[in-house]
C-alpha positions in Angstrom: 112.7 146.0 108.8 113.7 145.5 105.2 117.3 146.3 104.3 118.6 148.1 101.2 120.1 144.8 100.0 116.7 143.2 100.1 115.2 146.1 98.2 117.9 145.6 95.6 117.3 141.9 95.3 113.7 142.7 94.5 114.5 145.3 92.0 116.9 142.8 90.3 114.4 140.1 90.2 111.8 142.3 88.7 114.2 143.7 86.1 115.1 140.1 85.1 111.4 139.4 84.6 110.9 142.7 82.8 108.5 144.1 85.5 108.6 147.5 86.9 109.8 148.3 90.5 107.0 150.6 91.6 106.7 152.5 94.8 103.6 150.4 95.6 105.6 147.1 95.3 108.4 148.5 97.4 105.8 149.6 100.1 104.3 146.0 100.1 107.9 144.5 100.6 108.4 146.9 103.4 105.1 146.3 105.2 105.6 142.5 104.7 109.0 142.7 106.6 107.5 144.8 109.3 105.0 142.1 110.2 106.3 140.1 113.3 104.6 136.7 112.7 103.6 134.6 109.8 100.9 136.4 107.8 98.1 136.0 105.2 97.6 138.4 102.3 94.7 139.8 104.1 96.7 140.5 107.2 99.2 142.5 105.1 96.3 144.4 103.5 94.8 145.3 107.0 98.2 146.5 108.1 98.7 148.6 105.2 95.3 150.2 105.4 95.8 150.7 109.3 99.1 152.3 108.5 97.3 154.8 106.1 98.6 153.3 102.9 96.3 152.8 99.9 96.6 149.6 97.9 94.3 147.1 96.6 93.8 143.5 97.6 94.6 142.5 93.9 98.0 144.3 94.1 99.0 142.5 97.1 97.9 139.2 95.8 99.9 139.8 92.6 103.0 141.1 94.5 103.4 138.4 97.2 104.2 135.6 94.6 106.8 137.9 93.2 108.4 138.3 96.7 108.4 134.6 97.1 109.9 133.9 93.6 112.5 136.5 94.4 113.6 134.6 97.4 112.5 137.4 100.0 109.5 135.6 101.3 108.6 132.0 101.9 105.2 130.3 101.7 103.7 128.1 104.5 100.5 126.2 103.9 98.5 126.3 107.1 96.2 123.6 108.7 93.3 125.1 106.6 95.2 124.9 103.3 95.6 128.6 103.2 98.8 130.3 102.1 100.9 132.1 104.7 104.0 134.0 104.3 107.1 135.0 106.3 110.2 137.0 105.5 113.3 135.1 104.6 115.8 135.9 107.4 119.2 134.3 107.3 119.4 130.5 106.6 115.8 129.4 106.0 116.8 125.9 105.0 117.1 124.7 108.5 113.7 126.2 109.4 110.5 124.1 109.7 107.1 124.4 111.2 104.7 122.4 113.4 101.1 123.5 112.6 98.2 122.9 114.9 95.1 121.9 113.0 92.8 123.1 115.7 94.0 126.5 116.8 96.4 127.2 113.7 99.4 127.9 115.9 102.7 127.7 114.1 105.8 126.6 116.0 109.2 127.1 114.3 112.0 124.7 114.8 115.3 123.7 113.5 116.9 120.3 113.6 120.4 119.5 112.2 119.6 115.9 111.7 116.8 116.8 109.2 119.2 118.9 107.4 121.7 116.1 107.2 119.1 113.6 105.8 118.0 116.1 103.3 121.4 116.6 102.1 122.1 112.9 101.8 118.9 112.3 99.8 119.8 115.1 97.4 123.3 114.0 97.0 122.2 110.5 96.3 120.0 111.7 93.5 122.5 114.3 92.3 119.7 116.8 93.1 120.5 120.5 93.7 118.2 121.8 96.3 117.3 125.5 96.5 115.2 125.4 99.6 112.9 123.0 101.4 109.5 123.5 103.1 109.0 121.2 106.0 105.6 121.4 107.8 104.1 118.8 110.2 100.4 119.1 110.9 99.1 118.0 114.2 97.9 119.2 117.6 99.8 121.6 119.8 100.3 120.8 123.5 97.2 122.8 124.5 94.9 121.4 121.8 96.0 117.8 122.4 94.6 117.8 125.9 
């Protein structure tokens, strides 16, 4: 469920970009946060249609990048090189994915050692990270058999 603070974050972002905060954009935000798993743009469209909302595929495809740029969604590139999304919840920086190239299962994991290594590398290059996207492609336990 989307929180009032997240709605305000999106409004503020759109205002900075001189874009309008429309009811349809808010609805897309709310429906994106209602999805329980990683999702594609088409998954969001089907959910919205199933829930009785009228929106176009083009509007969803234009709004999702705005939600990513505003920091409310993050992108994942799956095994078929398709873009998937997930809502940003808490500290996304320690969040990474194992992606099965056969069945497309996505396994989320966190590892403090990876976080330390990233911080060390960034510090050594005097680089200020905003976020990272860590995805490992391979075979899940079931598909590796």
